[in-house]
N, CA, C and O atoms as a MOPAC input file, in Angstrom:
PM7 MOZYME 1SCF
protein

 N     32.68800 1   -36.76000 1   -27.23300 1
 C     33.94400 1   -36.60600 1   -26.39200 1
 C     35.17000 1   -37.09600 1   -27.47300 1
 O     35.18600 1   -38.00500 1   -28.30200 1
 N     36.12800 1   -36.14000 1   -27.10900 1
 C     37.40700 1   -36.61600 1   -27.72200 1
 C     38.40200 1   -36.90900 1   -26.82100 1
 O     38.21400 1   -36.59800 1   -25.64400 1
 N     39.59200 1   -37.53700 1   -27.20100 1
 C     40.60800 1   -38.13100 1   -26.33900 1
 C     41.98500 1   -37.53100 1   -27.05600 1
 O     42.17200 1   -37.56000 1   -28.27300 1
 N     42.96500 1   -36.95400 1   -26.02800 1
 C     44.21200 1   -36.53700 1   -26.83500 1
 C     45.08000 1   -37.31900 1   -25.94500 1
 O     45.02600 1   -37.28300 1   -24.71500 1
 N     45.96100 1   -38.09600 1   -26.72000 1
 C     47.15700 1   -38.89500 1   -26.17400 1
 C     48.34800 1   -37.82300 1   -26.28900 1
 O     48.85300 1   -37.54200 1   -27.37600 1
 N     48.75100 1   -37.25300 1   -25.08000 1
 C     49.78600 1   -36.14300 1   -24.97400 1
 C     50.79100 1   -36.63500 1   -23.96100 1
 O     50.32400 1   -36.84500 1   -22.84100 1
 N     51.95700 1   -36.83700 1   -24.11800 1
 C     52.80100 1   -37.30400 1   -23.00000 1
 C     53.43600 1   -35.84100 1   -22.41800 1
 O     54.03100 1   -35.86200 1   -21.34000 1
 N     53.29400 1   -34.61200 1   -23.14600 1
 C     54.01400 1   -33.46100 1   -22.52900 1
 C     52.85900 1   -32.31000 1   -22.88700 1
 O     51.93800 1   -32.49300 1   -23.68200 1
 N     53.05900 1   -31.29800 1   -22.26300 1
 C     52.35500 1   -29.88600 1   -22.45100 1
 C     50.88500 1   -30.17900 1   -22.11700 1
 O     50.05800 1   -29.44500 1   -22.65900 1
 N     50.47400 1   -31.07800 1   -21.36000 1
 C     49.16100 1   -31.44000 1   -21.00900 1
 C     48.35100 1   -30.05200 1   -20.38900 1
 O     47.25000 1   -29.63900 1   -20.75200 1
 N     49.10300 1   -29.56200 1   -19.51000 1
 C     48.50400 1   -28.28400 1   -18.81100 1
 C     48.24900 1   -27.14100 1   -20.01700 1
 O     47.24400 1   -26.44300 1   -19.88200 1
 N     48.98300 1   -26.94400 1   -21.02300 1
 C     48.70900 1   -26.10300 1   -21.96100 1
 C     47.44300 1   -26.34900 1   -22.73500 1
 O     46.57000 1   -25.58300 1   -23.14400 1
 N     47.60100 1   -27.58300 1   -22.80700 1
 C     46.27300 1   -28.20600 1   -24.06700 1
 C     45.10100 1   -28.04000 1   -23.32000 1
 O     44.10200 1   -27.74100 1   -23.97300 1
 N     44.96600 1   -28.17900 1   -21.94000 1
 C     43.87500 1   -28.17800 1   -21.21300 1
 C     43.51200 1   -26.68300 1   -21.07000 1
 O     42.31900 1   -26.38600 1   -21.11800 1
 N     44.41100 1   -25.74700 1   -20.90500 1
 C     44.18700 1   -24.29000 1   -20.98300 1
 C     43.96300 1   -23.72800 1   -22.18900 1
 O     43.38900 1   -22.64000 1   -22.14400 1
 N     44.21400 1   -24.10200 1   -23.13900 1
 C     43.79000 1   -23.73100 1   -24.70200 1
 C     42.48700 1   -24.16600 1   -24.85400 1
 O     41.59000 1   -23.35400 1   -25.07700 1
 N     42.27400 1   -25.36900 1   -24.75800 1
 C     40.82500 1   -25.98000 1   -25.37200 1
 C     39.64500 1   -25.97800 1   -24.28700 1
 O     38.50600 1   -26.16500 1   -24.71300 1
 N     39.80200 1   -25.81700 1   -23.17100 1
 C     38.93200 1   -25.74200 1   -21.96700 1
 C     37.81600 1   -24.47100 1   -22.15700 1
 O     38.15500 1   -23.32000 1   -21.88100 1
 N     36.71900 1   -24.73000 1   -22.55900 1
 C     35.92600 1   -23.56700 1   -22.98900 1
 C     36.05900 1   -22.86700 1   -24.32500 1
 O     35.32700 1   -21.93100 1   -24.64900 1
 N     37.11400 1   -23.40600 1   -25.15700 1
 C     37.08400 1   -22.85300 1   -26.46700 1
 C     35.95100 1   -23.23000 1   -27.25700 1
 O     35.41500 1   -24.33500 1   -27.17200 1
 N     35.55700 1   -22.23600 1   -28.08900 1
 C     34.50400 1   -22.39600 1   -29.13200 1
 C     34.89400 1   -22.15800 1   -30.35000 1
 O     35.21700 1   -20.98000 1   -30.50400 1
 N     35.01500 1   -22.95100 1   -31.47600 1
 C     35.67900 1   -22.86800 1   -32.81200 1
 C     34.92800 1   -23.53000 1   -33.59200 1
 O     34.59700 1   -24.66500 1   -33.24700 1
 N     34.53900 1   -23.06400 1   -34.65900 1
 C     33.80000 1   -23.71200 1   -35.78900 1
 C     32.63600 1   -24.32200 1   -35.34400 1
 O     32.36800 1   -25.44900 1   -35.75900 1
 N     31.81000 1   -23.68100 1   -34.46400 1
 C     30.52100 1   -24.18200 1   -33.72600 1
 C     30.70700 1   -25.15800 1   -32.99600 1
 O     29.68300 1   -25.76000 1   -32.67100 1
 N     31.88500 1   -25.62600 1   -32.52500 1
 C     32.12800 1   -26.78800 1   -31.43600 1
 C     32.87500 1   -26.15500 1   -30.14900 1
 O     33.81200 1   -25.35900 1   -30.21000 1
 N     32.30300 1   -26.64400 1   -29.01800 1
 C     32.77800 1   -25.90600 1   -27.79400 1
 C     33.28200 1   -27.10700 1   -27.09800 1
 O     32.58700 1   -28.12200 1   -27.12700 1
 N     34.58200 1   -27.10900 1   -26.38300 1
 C     35.27400 1   -28.03100 1   -25.94500 1
 C     35.28300 1   -27.58400 1   -24.24800 1
 O     35.40700 1   -26.46200 1   -23.75600 1
 N     35.10000 1   -28.94100 1   -23.56800 1
 C     35.02100 1   -28.85800 1   -22.06500 1
 C     35.80100 1   -29.68000 1   -21.56300 1
 O     35.57100 1   -30.84700 1   -21.88300 1
 N     36.84400 1   -29.46700 1   -20.73100 1
 C     37.82100 1   -30.56400 1   -20.34000 1
 C     37.05300 1   -31.29800 1   -19.26000 1
 O     36.48800 1   -30.69400 1   -18.34900 1
 N     37.04500 1   -32.69400 1   -19.39200 1
 C     36.56000 1   -33.41200 1   -18.42300 1
 C     37.44700 1   -34.19400 1   -17.50300 1
 O     37.33000 1   -34.01500 1   -16.29000 1
 N     38.34200 1   -35.06300 1   -17.98400 1
 C     39.30900 1   -35.66800 1   -16.89600 1
 C     40.73500 1   -35.92000 1   -17.80300 1
 O     41.00800 1   -35.76100 1   -18.99300 1
 N     41.29300 1   -36.26800 1   -16.93600 1
 C     42.71000 1   -36.60300 1   -17.36400 1
 C     43.22700 1   -38.12000 1   -16.72900 1
 O     43.38600 1   -38.24800 1   -15.51500 1
 N     43.41500 1   -38.99500 1   -17.47100 1
 C     44.02500 1   -40.17800 1   -17.22100 1
 C     45.39800 1   -40.84200 1   -17.75700 1
 O     45.50700 1   -41.39400 1   -18.85200 1
 N     46.35600 1   -40.70600 1   -16.86700 1
 C     47.55300 1   -40.78700 1   -17.49200 1
 C     48.22300 1   -39.83700 1   -18.43600 1
 O     48.57400 1   -38.70700 1   -18.09600 1
 N     48.36700 1   -40.27100 1   -19.47500 1
 C     48.70100 1   -39.39900 1   -20.77200 1
 C     47.58300 1   -39.07200 1   -21.55600 1
 O     47.78300 1   -38.63000 1   -22.68700 1
 N     46.40900 1   -39.22100 1   -21.12700 1
 C     45.19500 1   -39.00700 1   -21.99900 1
 C     44.42800 1   -38.17800 1   -21.30400 1
 O     44.22900 1   -38.36700 1   -20.10400 1
 N     43.85900 1   -37.07300 1   -22.02600 1
 C     42.74000 1   -36.04000 1   -21.65400 1
 C     41.73900 1   -36.43200 1   -22.50700 1
 O     41.76900 1   -37.03600 1   -23.58000 1
 N     40.81500 1   -35.96600 1   -21.81800 1
 C     39.24100 1   -36.12500 1   -22.52000 1
 C     38.53400 1   -34.99600 1   -22.24600 1
 O     38.45300 1   -34.52400 1   -21.11100 1
 N     37.94000 1   -34.46300 1   -23.35200 1
 C     37.18300 1   -33.23900 1   -23.67500 1
 C     35.66600 1   -33.56400 1   -24.08800 1
 O     35.37200 1   -34.25600 1   -25.06400 1
 N     34.73700 1   -32.96900 1   -23.20900 1
 C     33.31100 1   -33.02100 1   -23.80700 1
 C     33.22800 1   -32.05000 1   -25.07400 1
 O     33.83800 1   -30.98200 1   -25.12800 1
 N     32.41100 1   -32.54000 1   -26.07800 1
 C     32.22100 1   -31.57600 1   -27.13900 1
 C     30.77000 1   -31.56600 1   -27.46700 1
 O     30.07800 1   -32.58000 1   -27.37100 1
 N     30.22800 1   -30.18400 1   -27.93200 1
 C     28.80200 1   -30.31800 1   -28.37300 1
 C     28.48200 1   -30.64100 1   -29.77800 1
 O     27.66300 1   -30.02200 1   -30.45800 1
 N     29.24300 1   -31.73800 1   -30.19900 1
 C     29.12100 1   -32.01100 1   -31.80500 1
 C     28.98800 1   -33.49400 1   -31.77800 1
 O     29.65900 1   -34.19100 1   -31.01800 1
 N     28.01500 1   -34.02000 1   -32.71100 1
 C     27.79400 1   -35.36100 1   -33.05400 1
 C     29.04700 1   -35.96700 1   -33.82400 1
 O     29.37700 1   -37.15200 1   -33.76400 1
 N     29.77800 1   -34.85100 1   -34.65100 1
 C     30.92400 1   -35.45000 1   -35.44600 1
 C     32.26300 1   -35.15200 1   -34.56300 1
 O     33.00300 1   -34.16900 1   -34.55400 1
 N     32.29800 1   -36.50000 1   -33.74600 1
 C     33.52900 1   -36.34900 1   -32.64400 1
 C     34.91100 1   -36.40600 1   -33.49800 1
 O     35.93700 1   -35.96600 1   -32.98000 1
 N     34.92800 1   -36.90700 1   -34.70400 1
 C     36.08000 1   -37.06900 1   -35.37700 1
 C     36.53500 1   -35.80100 1   -35.82000 1
 O     37.72500 1   -35.50700 1   -35.69900 1
 N     35.54600 1   -34.85700 1   -36.42300 1
 C     35.63100 1   -33.56100 1   -36.84900 1
 C     36.34900 1   -32.69400 1   -35.72400 1
 O     37.28000 1   -31.92400 1   -35.96200 1
 N     35.78500 1   -32.92400 1   -34.44000 1
 C     36.00700 1   -32.14800 1   -33.32400 1
 C     37.51100 1   -32.36300 1   -32.84300 1
 O     38.27600 1   -31.49000 1   -32.43300 1
 N     37.75100 1   -33.68700 1   -32.98300 1
 C     39.16700 1   -33.87800 1   -32.92200 1
 C     39.95500 1   -33.61700 1   -33.91300 1
 O     41.10900 1   -33.85600 1   -33.56000 1
 N     39.90100 1   -33.22700 1   -35.03200 1
 C     40.50100 1   -32.52600 1   -35.92200 1
 C     40.68100 1   -31.11200 1   -35.61500 1
 O     41.78100 1   -30.58700 1   -35.79100 1
 N     39.59800 1   -30.40200 1   -35.13200 1
 C     39.94300 1   -29.03100 1   -34.93000 1
 C     40.64200 1   -29.06600 1   -33.81100 1
 O     41.52600 1   -28.21000 1   -33.80500 1
 N     40.59200 1   -29.74800 1   -32.82200 1
 C     41.48500 1   -29.53000 1   -31.57500 1
 C     42.81200 1   -29.70900 1   -31.79900 1
 O     43.62100 1   -29.00800 1   -31.19200 1
 N     43.25700 1   -30.74800 1   -32.77300 1
 C     44.63200 1   -31.09100 1   -33.12300 1
 C     45.14000 1   -29.87100 1   -33.80500 1
 O     46.24200 1   -29.41800 1   -33.49400 1
 N     44.36400 1   -29.28700 1   -34.76300 1
 C     44.97300 1   -28.17400 1   -35.57600 1
 C     44.86400 1   -26.88800 1   -34.79900 1
 O     45.59000 1   -25.95200 1   -35.13400 1
 N     44.03600 1   -26.75700 1   -33.80500 1
 C     44.26100 1   -25.54500 1   -32.98700 1
 C     45.44500 1   -25.56600 1   -32.06200 1
 O     46.01100 1   -24.53200 1   -31.70700 1
 N     45.78100 1   -26.69600 1   -31.70300 1
 C     47.04000 1   -26.98900 1   -30.73700 1
 C     48.13000 1   -26.90100 1   -31.52800 1
 O     49.14000 1   -26.51000 1   -30.94400 1
 N     48.26400 1   -27.20400 1   -32.96100 1
 C     49.54900 1   -27.24700 1   -33.91000 1
 C     49.55800 1   -25.89700 1   -34.21400 1
 O     50.69500 1   -25.52800 1   -34.50800 1
 N     48.60900 1   -24.89100 1   -34.26200 1
 C     48.64400 1   -23.60000 1   -34.49600 1
 C     49.56200 1   -22.77800 1   -33.57300 1
 O     50.15800 1   -21.76900 1   -33.94900 1
 N     49.62400 1   -23.28100 1   -32.36900 1
 C     50.27900 1   -22.60600 1   -31.47600 1
 C     51.74400 1   -22.78600 1   -31.33900 1
 O     52.19700 1   -23.91700 1   -31.51400 1
 N     52.64900 1   -21.66600 1   -31.00600 1
 C     54.00100 1   -21.80200 1   -31.30600 1
 C     54.66800 1   -22.97400 1   -30.53300 1
 O     55.67400 1   -23.54000 1   -30.96100 1
 N     54.01900 1   -23.32200 1   -29.31300 1
 C     54.65600 1   -24.68400 1   -28.57200 1
 C     54.00500 1   -25.69100 1   -29.11900 1
 O     54.65500 1   -26.72600 1   -28.97900 1
 N     52.92600 1   -25.86400 1   -29.72700 1
 C     52.40000 1   -26.93200 1   -30.29800 1
 C     52.75700 1   -27.49400 1   -31.63900 1
 O     52.44700 1   -28.64500 1   -31.94500 1
 N     53.35500 1   -26.75700 1   -32.37600 1
 C     53.74800 1   -27.09500 1   -33.60500 1
 C     54.85000 1   -28.15400 1   -33.59400 1
 O     55.02100 1   -28.93100 1   -34.53300 1
 N     55.52600 1   -28.14300 1   -32.57000 1
 C     56.67700 1   -29.35100 1   -32.36300 1
 C     56.10800 1   -30.54000 1   -31.52600 1
 O     56.83300 1   -31.48300 1   -31.21000 1
 N     54.85500 1   -30.47400 1   -31.19200 1
 C     54.54200 1   -31.70000 1   -30.42300 1
 C     54.13200 1   -32.68900 1   -31.10500 1
 O     53.60100 1   -32.46700 1   -32.19300 1
 N     54.28600 1   -34.04700 1   -30.61500 1
 C     53.70900 1   -35.24400 1   -31.02500 1
 C     52.61600 1   -35.76600 1   -30.19600 1
 O     52.87200 1   -36.15500 1   -29.05700 1
 N     51.43500 1   -35.81000 1   -30.65500 1
 C     50.35200 1   -36.32000 1   -29.80500 1
 C     49.21500 1   -36.69200 1   -30.87400 1
 O     49.26200 1   -36.39400 1   -32.06800 1
 N     48.19300 1   -37.39000 1   -30.24000 1
 C     47.11300 1   -38.05100 1   -31.09300 1
 C     45.71800 1   -37.56700 1   -30.60300 1
 O     45.39500 1   -37.53700 1   -29.41500 1
 N     44.94100 1   -37.20100 1   -31.62000 1
 C     43.63200 1   -36.64000 1   -31.24800 1
 C     42.48000 1   -37.60000 1   -31.65800 1
 O     42.65400 1   -37.87700 1   -32.84500 1
 N     41.50500 1   -38.15000 1   -31.22800 1
 C     40.66500 1   -39.00500 1   -31.92100 1
 C     39.29000 1   -38.78200 1   -31.18400 1
 O     39.26700 1   -38.30100 1   -30.05100 1
 N     38.24600 1   -39.11400 1   -31.79700 1
 C     36.77500 1   -39.01900 1   -31.24100 1
 C     36.53600 1   -40.45400 1   -30.41800 1
 O     37.05900 1   -41.51500 1   -30.75800 1
 N     35.82900 1   -40.32000 1   -29.50800 1
 C     35.42500 1   -41.15600 1   -28.70200 1
 C     33.85200 1   -41.27600 1   -28.77100 1
 O     33.12200 1   -40.31000 1   -28.54800 1
 N     33.33100 1   -42.67600 1   -29.13400 1
 C     32.00100 1   -42.59700 1   -29.55300 1
 C     31.17300 1   -43.39000 1   -28.05400 1
 O     29.94900 1   -43.51800 1   -28.02100 1

């Protein structure tokens, strides 16, 4: 599972990542708690999955200016 700490653009992040398959990692939105978004991933390397999610968001025109954190949850 990965966790995104994102105070803004949460809906866009969920829309982008939910169901996304990239570099062999599939993201499935699990839940939202305050400013935290949780996604299940099909990878043992949760830190690597968090990097993929962060890079994918940053590649978006709206994502390159956002401040947020992505981390793996073990």
